[in-house]
N, C-alpha and C positions, 0 to 999 in steps of 0.2 A: 422692450427694454434690453433684450439680448443683443440687439444691434449696437447699442451704445457701448457695451463692453468690448465690442470688436474694434472700435475706433482706436487708432494709435494716438499717441501724444502729439505727433506732428499734425495729424488730421484735426484734432481738437484745437490745437493752436491756430491752424489756418482758419478754422471756422470762427474762433473768437476774434482773430485779427480782422476778419471780414465784418463782423458785427461792430467792432469798435470803429473801423473805417467808415462804415455807413452812418453811424451816430455822429462822428466828427464832421463828416461832409454835410449832414443835415444842419448841424449847428453853424458851420461855416457859411452855407448858403442863406441861412436865415439872418445872418449878420450878428449872431450871438457870440461866435468865437472866430477869431482870425487864426491864421496859421501859427503865429508866434504863441498865442494862447494854447493852441492844441499841443504844440511841442513842449511848452512849459508844464502842462498838466501831465502829459505822458511821461516826461522825464521825472516829475515829482513823485510818481507812483513806483519808480524804480525800474522802468523799462530801459533796456540798453538802446544805444543809438541805432543798432541794426534792427531791433524790434520796432522801434518808432518809425524807421525808414520804411519798413514793410507796411505798416499801418497807413502812413500818409502818402505812400507811393512816391518817395523821393530817394535819392541815393544816400547811403550811409554817410558819405563824405559831406554832403550838403546838410544833413541833419546834425552831424557832429559839429559842424561850423556854426550853425544857427543856435544850437543848444549852448555852445561855448559863449557865444555873444550874449545870449539871454542870461547866463550865469554871471557874466561880467557886469551886465546892466543891473541885475538884481543886487549884486554885491555893492554897487555904488549908490543904489537908491536907498 
């Protein structure tokens, strides 16, 4: 338990990002979630585009563009 107290916020964030990434990849490979669904979900829980980009291994610019398109699409539907 003492080892956990020594972890920095950055270290914890990195580990959580890895867990989320693995879960998203598993859903993507099984055909349950496509990339757009992943971005929509991650955005809906309040993550920034930079945080989402880290999780899905894409550039922040690409994620920002995709999220913007998803918002416009959702707004029209």
